[in-house]
N, C-alpha and C positions, 0 to 999 in steps of 0.2 A: 830356136831355143834348143839347148842341149838337154836331153833326157838323161837323168842319173839312174844308173842301174845299181841296185844294192849289192849285186854280186861282183861288180867291177872291182878289180884289185886296187886301182888308184883310189876309188871311193872308200874302200876299207882302210887303206893306209891313212887317208886324210881323216877319216872318222876316228881312228886310233890316236892320231896326232892331236886332234881337237880334245879328245878325252885326257891325254897327257897334259895339255895346256890347262884345261879346267882343273885337273888334279893339282897342278902346281899352284894356281891362283887360290884354290881352297886351302892348300898347305900354308901359303903366305898369309892369308887372312887369319887363319887360326893362330899362326905364329904371332902376328901382331896383337890380336885380341888377348890371347892368353898371357903373353909377356907383359902387356900393358897392365892387365889385372894383377899379375904377380908383383910387378914393380910398384904399382899403386898401393897394394896391401903392405908390402915391405916398408915403403916410405911412410905410410900412415902410422904403422906401429913402431917404427924405429926412428922416425924423424929424419930430416935432411942432414942433421949433424952427424949421423952415424951411417952414411952411405958408403958401402964397401963393394968390393968386386963381386961378392956372392949375390948381391942384388941384381947385377947385370950379367952374371955368368950364364943364365939361361938364354939371354939375348945372344950372347957370343957363341955358345956351343950349338944351340939350336939353329942359329944363323948360318953356321958352317953347313949344317945339313940342308937348309933352304937354298943356300948358294949352289951346292952340288946338285940338288934336285933341279934347279933352274938350268944348270949346265947340261944336265941330262936331257932336258926337254928342248932347250933352245940351241944347244951346241955351244961351240967356242965363242961365236959372235952373238952375244946377247942383244946388242943394239943394232948391229949392222950384219944381217944374215947374208948368205951367199947370193940370194936373189934380190937383196935390197938394191944393189947398184943397178941391176937390170930393170927393176920396177921403176926406180927413180928416173933413169934415162928414158924409159918409155913414157912416163908421166910428163916429163919435160918436153919430149917430142910432140906428144898429144896436145899439150898446152900451147905449144908454139903453132901447131897446125890449126887449132881452134882460133887463135888470135889472127892468123893469116886469113881465115874465112871471112872475118868481119871486117 
């Protein structure tokens, strides 16, 4: 078992990255909750027949900020990171080896 040293540079980088990911998901959660509330209030008071862009403008403009926050945290490849291919290849090799054992 590997002992984690809090002074280790890799540990500090990983801890900082986890904090950035947590910050992004907090931002995304607040974005969804607040905008849902604002949209609900606007639709309640103005009705569906008077739905305009201004009701959804906060979704749009704040969404741009959330998108760039995500890009800053996860990089260019939001779905398939650089290490994704390596991890997937290793998972498939490991799975194949486990099947061969039985």
